Residue, then its C-alpha position, 0 to 999 in steps of 0.5 A: m500500500q502506498r503512503r497516499e493510499f494509506v492516508i486516504s484509507a485512514g481518513a475514510a475510516l475516521a469519516a465513517a466512524s464519525s458518521l456512525g457516531a452521529a447516527f447513534a447520537q440521534e437515535a439514543p434517548t435523551n435525558p435532560a437531567a443528566p449532565a453532558e459527558p465530555a466527548a471521548t478523545p480518540e487515542p493517537a495511533k502508537p508509532f511502530g517500534f521494537e515491541d511490535v517486531a517482538a510480538l511478531a517474532r513471538d507469534l512466529a516462534g509458536k508456529p513451525y518454521a517455514y523456509r521462504d525462497a523466491e524463484l528467480v525469473g526473467s532478467f534476475a535468473n541465472l546471473t553471473y557475478d558481473q551481471y549481478r553487479g550490473i544491476r543498480f538501484r535508480r537514484d531517482r527512486d530513493p524514498w529519501a531523495g532530497s535529504r542531505d544527510f541520508a540516502l537509501d538503496l534497495l537491492a535486487p535479487g539475483a546470483i546467491f541472493h534468492e531469499p525474499v526480504d520484505i522491506s517497509l518504510v516507517d515515516n512518523g511511526v506509520v508503516i508503508p510496505v514497499k512493493f518490489d518493482p523491477h523498474m526501480f533498477e538500472f541494468d548495464p547494457a554491456q551485461f544485458p545486451d538483449g534488453v531487460d524482461y520486466e514483465s515476467v518478474g512478479n513480486m520476488g522481493f528485495s535481497g536487502f538494502r544499503l544506506r549512504a551518508p556524507l561519511n568522508r566528504p560533505d558533498v559525497m554520499d558514501e555507502f556506510v552499511v549494507f544488509q544483505g544475505a541471511s542475517y549478515f550486515r557490514a559497515v565502514a567508518r570514516g577512512t575505512l573500506y569494507g572487510i569484517s561483517a556482523r550477523g544477527l545470530a550464529i547457531g551451531t558454528g564450528t560444531a559437528e552438527g553443522e551450522e544453521f543460518p538464520l535469515f532476516r525476513g523483514f526490515w522496517i527502515h525509519k525515515p530520519n528526522e532533519r535533526d537526526r544523525y542516526v537511522v533506526i532499523h527494525a528487523l525480524l529474524d527467523s530460523r528453524s530453531v529460533s525467531g527474534a526481533f532486532e533494533f539497530r540505531i546506526t550512527p555513521g562517523a569516525e566510528t560507525v556505531f550500532d546501538t542494538r537491542v535483541a529479543l529472542f524466542p527459541r522454538q527449541d532448547m538451544r545451547n550452541i547459540g552465538i550472540a553478537p557474532l562477527t565474521s572475518m577473513y584470515w589467510f596468513g600473516p607473519t606467524d604462518r608464512t611457510r604454508v603459502d607462496d605469495y608476494r604479500p607479507a600478510v592477507h587478512d581482514s583481522d589479525g586478532l581477537q581482542m577481549l575485555t573481561g568482566g574482571e577488566q583483564r585485557l586479552w589479545r588472541v592472535l589469529s593464525g592459519h591452521s590446517t584443521l578446524q580450531v575452536s577456542a573458548f574463553m570463559d567469562e562472566n558479564p564481559l565488558g567487550f570483545g571484537l575482531a581487530q585489524r591492528a596492522r595499519s600500514f601499507d607495508a604490512y600487506q603491500d596490496a594496492e588493490a585490496r588495501y587491507e590496512k584500511r579494513p575496520s575493526a569491530w567491537i561488541a560492548p554489552q550494555d547489560g549483564w550477560g551472565k556466565g558464558t564464553v567468548t568463542l573463536v572459530e578458525i576455519p582452514v582456507q586456501n585463499e582470501f575469498n572466503d570468510n573463515i573467522v567467527s567470534f561470538w558470545q555463547p551463554s552458559d545456560t541453555l535458552k529454553a523453548g517458549e521463553r524470551y531472552d533479551f540482549n543489548y549491546n553496542l557494535s562499533f566499526a572503527p580503525e581501532p576498538p574503543d579502548s584507551a587503557p594505559i596498558a601496553r598493547v601487542i603491535e605485531t606477532m611473528s613466528g618461524q623455525s628457530v635458528n639455533n634449535a631445529g626442533a623448536r619454534t621462535f615466537v617474536i612479540d612486539y609491544d608498544l614501547d611508550l608505556f614501559g618505564t626505565d626498568d624492564p618488565v618481567p615476562q611470564i610465559r606459559t604453554s598448555s603443552g610442550s615447553i618454553g625455551h630461551s627467551y629475551l627482551l629487547r628495546l627498539p627505541d627507533q621503532g617504538r617497540m619492546r620486543l619479547a622473543f622466546e622458543y617453544l619446543p613441542d616435545g611431540e605435541k600437536l597443539a598448544d595454547l601459548s600465553v604471555v604477559l609482561n609484569g611490573p612490580e604492581g602487576p601486568l604492564s601489558e595485555s595478555w597475549i595468547a596464541r594457538w600453535t598447531r602442527e601442520 
């Protein structure tokens, strides 16, 4: 229904109600002695909001799951990657055309995007569904030389949407967030390029039972007011195991921040559920170059999992390439934050003039209420190239989510060059590894820290391993490079896997975050 039709229908309904009220007043008997009662004032319609989506999700969870798929036909069927990229949303069909602050693009179905997504606009609290129309899109003649079939398409539904804002320049509307595919979305901050993605929910990631991928079935996109510097998005998630309601209040800028509310309604008891999941790519870096033949020093969208525990301990779990699936779980209670970070920010670290990995953003999850006991879980999946995401992190609650109950989670998700943590503690700048020069059976690890936060006295390294043993170690100051370097040897002693950890201590306690790495025998 178009907005104009909605207004006309609403006006007709009010007029009919007024006529009916007048007729009833004429037929009712009068009582001159009774005092006149004040006319009832109709309550204004309640604006559409988060609890409306939660009610839809609760209702959906009470029914059997029904997967929806759209048959891609006409000019949207059997598209190659280049053909799909040749379909673009027409700027003159932007429902927010004329706004200097935000622009909205609706995304076409096609290629791998075949699940239909319902999209509605919300203007001053009024919901206006958007009907799919192929005329909303431009088709590159080079990719569609035989023309475009508009007639046989029907109402296939959209595949998602993107938002634009003057992110880097006041006169350019840059894309800063896109929702497309299952429950995936990704965003950029000022000066960064797309890399890491977020998801609504992760289910069974890294388990033997296999992964279940929830879908965002519908979105309600609220038109910002002139004074707003954010966009509010509501989303309905559905899956075989659970349905849910989401609210994202998205503010683009030097940090692009998602104030997020989630209400989940499990259809069945759930243990392998991941809250606030992040998905990234790691192929190789300075810790594991021996298994690749590539001119670049490193290829990754993230190089570590950063954590701030409920006890305010700071952890840095460096990522590595492994030949087998690796799952690491870090137990915690009421975590203060976690995220996947890209710390190597120089071009020299990657030497890739096209991908520009040094410009990929980090992503940080900051819970806004107590999440109780659980684990920050990291999944590392083997890959042979840089074209598939293979790193996943999320919060996994210790308690089972029970069928028929409601579970709420609130958190901030920020995309920025660095996670928002400026505590005065030395951070790891880089991790390197290779076969020991002096011991053929050992492996050398080199960890560089930011030198600025160390005094004149050297810290005391505390090095631990879950298996094998630690050999020779030493500290070295590199003032010209601004680094404190720790090097040590690890001896596997026949083991196939080890979790290594290091912290640099001073007289009063830790002077550095805790470095953690997993070594596996290839």
